[in-house]
C-alpha positions as CSV (number, residue, x, y, z in Angstrom):
1,X,-8.8,15.4,7.0
2,X,-9.0,14.3,3.6
3,X,-9.3,17.9,2.2
4,X,-6.2,18.6,3.8
5,X,-4.4,15.3,2.5
6,X,-5.6,16.2,-1.1
7,X,-4.0,19.7,-0.8
8,X,-1.0,18.2,0.7
9,X,-0.8,15.8,-2.3
10,X,-1.3,18.5,-4.9
11,X,1.1,20.8,-3.3
12,X,3.6,18.6,-2.3
13,X,3.4,15.3,-4.8
14,X,5.1,12.2,-3.9
15,X,8.7,11.9,-4.8
16,X,10.1,9.3,-7.4
17,X,12.8,6.9,-6.7
18,X,15.8,7.0,-8.9
19,X,17.6,3.5,-9.0
20,X,21.0,2.8,-11.3
21,X,19.7,-0.5,-12.6
22,X,16.2,-1.2,-14.4
23,X,13.7,-2.3,-12.1
24,X,9.8,-3.5,-12.4
25,X,7.4,-1.1,-11.5
26,X,4.2,-1.7,-9.6
27,X,1.3,0.5,-8.2
28,X,-0.7,0.0,-5.0
29,X,-4.1,1.6,-3.8
30,X,-4.4,3.2,-0.4
31,X,-8.2,3.0,-0.2
32,X,-10.4,4.7,2.2
33,X,-13.9,3.9,2.6
34,X,-16.5,6.7,3.7
35,X,-15.9,6.0,7.4
36,X,-12.1,6.5,6.6
37,X,-11.3,2.9,7.3
38,X,-8.0,1.8,5.0
39,X,-8.1,-1.5,3.1
40,X,-5.3,-3.9,3.5
41,X,-5.0,-7.3,2.1
42,X,-3.2,-10.5,3.3
43,X,-1.4,-11.8,0.1
44,X,-2.0,-15.4,-0.8
45,X,0.9,-17.8,0.0
46,X,3.3,-18.8,-3.0
47,X,6.6,-20.7,-2.8
48,X,9.4,-18.3,-4.0
49,X,7.3,-14.9,-3.5
50,X,9.4,-12.8,-1.1
51,X,5.9,-11.2,-0.1
52,X,4.2,-14.5,0.4
53,X,1.3,-14.1,3.2
54,X,2.2,-10.5,3.9
55,X,-0.1,-7.8,4.8
56,X,0.0,-5.5,1.8
57,X,-2.2,-2.9,0.2
58,X,-4.0,-4.1,-3.0
59,X,-2.2,-3.5,-6.3
60,X,0.5,-5.2,-8.5
61,X,2.6,-4.8,-11.4
62,X,2.4,-2.1,-14.2
63,X,1.9,-4.2,-17.4
64,X,3.2,-2.6,-20.8
65,X,-0.4,-2.3,-21.7
66,X,-1.4,0.1,-18.7
67,X,-1.7,3.6,-19.9
68,X,-0.1,4.7,-16.4
69,X,0.6,3.5,-12.8
70,X,-3.0,4.7,-12.0
71,X,-4.6,2.7,-14.5
72,X,-2.4,-0.4,-13.4
73,X,-3.4,-0.1,-9.9
74,X,-7.3,0.5,-11.0
75,X,-7.1,-2.9,-12.8
76,X,-5.3,-4.7,-10.3
77,X,-7.7,-3.7,-7.6
78,X,-10.5,-4.7,-9.6
79,X,-8.7,-8.0,-10.3
80,X,-7.7,-8.7,-6.7
81,X,-10.6,-7.6,-4.4
82,X,-13.4,-6.7,-7.1
83,X,-13.5,-2.8,-6.4
84,X,-13.8,-0.5,-9.4
85,X,-11.9,2.4,-8.8
86,X,-12.4,5.8,-10.5
87,X,-10.3,8.5,-11.2
88,X,-12.7,11.0,-9.8
89,X,-12.2,9.1,-6.5
90,X,-8.3,9.7,-6.8
91,X,-6.8,12.1,-4.0
92,X,-3.3,11.9,-5.5
93,X,-0.2,9.9,-4.9
94,X,2.4,9.3,-2.2
95,X,6.0,9.0,-2.8
96,X,7.4,5.9,-4.4
97,X,9.2,3.0,-2.4
98,X,11.8,0.8,-3.5
99,X,12.3,-3.1,-2.5
100,X,15.4,-3.9,-0.6
101,X,18.3,-5.2,-2.5
102,X,17.1,-8.4,-4.3
103,X,17.4,-10.2,-7.3
104,X,14.6,-8.5,-8.9
105,X,14.0,-4.9,-7.4
106,X,10.7,-3.4,-7.7
107,X,9.6,0.3,-7.3
108,X,5.9,0.7,-5.9
109,X,3.8,4.1,-6.5
110,X,1.1,4.2,-4.1
111,X,-2.1,6.2,-5.2
112,X,-4.7,7.2,-2.6
113,X,-8.6,6.9,-3.2
114,X,-11.6,7.7,-1.2
115,X,-14.9,5.8,-2.0
116,X,-17.9,7.4,-1.7
117,X,-19.7,4.1,-0.5
118,X,-18.9,1.0,1.1
119,X,-17.6,-1.5,-1.7
120,X,-18.6,-5.1,-2.0
121,X,-15.4,-7.0,-1.8
122,X,-14.8,-10.1,-4.4
123,X,-11.6,-11.6,-3.5
124,X,-9.4,-13.6,-6.0
125,X,-8.4,-16.4,-3.9
126,X,-5.4,-17.0,-5.9
127,X,-3.6,-13.5,-5.0
128,X,-5.6,-12.5,-1.8
129,X,-6.4,-14.6,1.2
130,X,-8.0,-12.3,3.2
131,X,-8.9,-8.3,3.6
132,X,-8.9,-6.2,6.8
133,X,-10.1,-2.7,7.1
134,X,-8.3,-0.8,9.9
135,X,-9.6,2.6,11.4
136,X,-7.6,5.7,10.8
137,X,-8.0,6.4,14.8
138,X,-6.0,2.9,15.4
139,X,-3.2,3.9,12.8
140,X,-2.9,7.6,14.1
141,X,-3.0,6.4,17.7
142,X,0.0,4.1,16.9
143,X,-1.9,1.0,18.2
144,X,0.2,-2.0,17.8
145,X,3.5,-0.1,16.9
146,X,6.7,-1.5,18.0
147,X,9.7,-3.5,16.5
148,X,10.3,-7.0,15.6
149,X,13.7,-8.9,14.8
150,X,14.2,-10.1,11.1
151,X,16.7,-12.2,9.8
152,X,18.2,-10.8,6.6
153,X,21.2,-12.7,4.7
154,X,22.1,-14.3,7.9
155,X,21.9,-11.1,9.9
156,X,19.5,-10.2,12.7
157,X,18.0,-6.7,12.1
158,X,15.3,-4.7,14.0
159,X,12.3,-3.5,11.9
160,X,9.4,-1.6,12.4
161,X,5.9,-3.0,12.7
162,X,2.3,-2.2,13.5
163,X,0.3,-5.4,14.8
164,X,-3.4,-5.2,14.5
165,X,-6.1,-8.1,14.8
166,X,-3.1,-10.7,14.6
167,X,-2.0,-9.2,11.6
168,X,1.4,-7.7,10.9
169,X,2.1,-4.7,8.7
170,X,5.7,-3.9,8.1
171,X,8.3,-3.3,5.2
172,X,7.4,-1.6,2.2
173,X,3.6,-1.3,3.3
174,X,4.5,0.3,6.3
175,X,6.7,3.0,4.9
176,X,3.6,3.9,2.7
177,X,1.3,4.0,5.8
178,X,3.9,6.0,7.6
179,X,4.1,8.8,5.0
180,X,0.3,8.9,4.7
181,X,0.1,9.3,8.4
182,X,2.6,11.9,8.7
183,X,1.1,13.9,6.0
184,X,-2.1,13.8,7.9
185,X,-0.6,14.5,11.3
186,X,1.3,17.6,9.6
187,X,-1.5,18.8,7.1
188,X,1.0,19.3,4.8
């Protein structure tokens, strides 16, 4: 499965998002451990943070001192969960996703890593409230998949979600997961 995914990413790299206005850049890591479970974090809660308390992939802002998005995600993952990623574990990059229209928009680049051994996690409690490993079997079987009503700007809209073990994956994170699942299912 991972060999096919790596070939897919090499032959059909993720697409870049083009927006008219300047945006912040961020990068996240889709991390497979050896048994092919994926790492998700539950973000710590902060007033004023639009993603406060949400399930996410580890990562964060690309800083001017970062060589590139991959360097940024490697730095952020080490800070947030204590995993030292290596470029030799990098399988490739998925398509960028853009946040909804907000005051400050962000474009997120997802990088896929496959670890050779189970990591020892060390959480930065200021950024990460908890971690969860979800198996590819559960995600590929669409376990917990459905929709929910969300109030956006006074309008009720229906959004896709995956509920696993009492946690909800949705929004930008689910868009990243969905591209990953599609690539694995299609093998392209």
